[in-house]
Structures are given as C-alpha cells and as structure tokens.
Steps between C-alpha positions, in 0.01 A plus 500: 500500500865599538619805686603671171158442339316635806705821492392574143126560576594717798731707280227531233247610765741767624549630146119504441454711812764749379389495134128408489458591131614236244617772257771592745608134499530513123702820525736352761541179298576695182753720684676195645506332159652812340755531779605142439544569127734789567754293689631331185848602391519678167729330255782719364461617144707312244821671388471725194667387179874568495468744210303751713742515792729803511814468295820680587626756253756325286616778268699819531505805276650845488453788260687829480380802301725803449400823335754761394374841383726770361357854499630817347584819691168662405303204655395316184544123491756396247519122547352231731652152516333211687674169560343198661665181618331202659567149611267219607607164638270199536621296797285202398691442178621158391820531704305490829295182545154557648400294797161340440462307826303620800633801688603487863290706746775764519517529120120537480509761776782696333301519176253734677763741636517852364267779402143442379241740358167490685149584386291587804124433522428868422702473175800699620848360456782475753807281558577204724854387578564147630837462673708218651438366849607709798680373814169360633444292184218718366498619141470878510266693273449870433235689305543842347202717414238239597190652659296179533469416870624142460799600285589803712587282803696228313838439664563125454453236234524124479455228241255232615475231238443700183341803667672825593368610839536869590467575872542781750744531791283274722493222234133557415438403138396805299513370141541153348620499136514215249679484162259538205751569221879533469611773744138581594326420829143572608313488828159651563495842330880536498723420201880512500731459199844578369 
C-alpha cells in the first residue's frame, strides 16, 4: 500500500469521528458539488439586433406661432390673426450616405449620450442624463426626480458590451440596462427611453 492510499483511510476515519451520521456526509457532498458548479464563468449575452440599439436623432425642426390681437378702446376684441411657420429637415436624406458597417466603440458609446426618460419600479417617472467622460475617464450620469434608491445614487455610467451600467461614486453597479427596442433599455424593474 502506498503512502497516499494509507492516508485516505485515516482521513476518512477522522471525518467519521467528526461527522458520525451519514446524512451529514450527504449534505457536505452536495454542498461541495454545488460550490463546484458555481465556479463556472457565465457566458456574455449575445449582442441585441442592430435595429434595437439607440439611434442618434437625425432630424431638426422648428416651428414659430405668432398671434396678433387688435382690441378696441372699450375692451372688445375686434380682430385676431394667427400665423404659423415651420421647417423640418431630415438629415438622413439621399444627399447623406448612411454608414451600414459596424460602429466603433466610441460611436456606440456616443449613441447613448443625452437625456432619457425613466420609469421607476413604483411607476413614477424621472429623467436620467448620460454625459461624456470626465478627466478620470468615467462617463458621468445624473438623475433628476428619481426616488428609487438605486437611481438616486447614480453618478457614473459605462458601456460594457451592449449593456449600459449605471454605478455610484464608488463604482458599485446599481443598474444594468439592455436594449429591448430602438431607444429603449430595460433592466430589472427599470425602463428608460427617449
């Protein structure tokens, strides 16, 4: 008998003296098996289809309404004139070719910048603003009117793969959002859109 094989019965005898009941052995074996299962790395989720990722606003419009009312000296209205002028420009017209290839990481990141409407878990609405990176390289984020504890402490954001990660000042992840439709992201009970 080798030295390694002789150590095994001694180890088993020690364990039997500590845990005399076989049910405890089953419990320990099951716990070790479960602990071994939890060490596997989770595979990242596949990227969402390109048509659900946020798109930058590619149109501009302006409308002006003027109302002119003439009244008489005794206070009666004599005449009201309303004029309205408007203009709308589509920046994706045929004169500007659309790029269909994959976006660079900076282009993908910039597509998320700006103000988003937020539906909190309690149904109330507030706003989230995602800004450019600061001097430390962190994307800054700000919420306005958000009472949810996770959203209230949001101060940073980052794009990891195809997920928008909202975090606090100590880089603890508070919310992880994933695109579910064009200009709409969801994570847990929180929905943001624009």
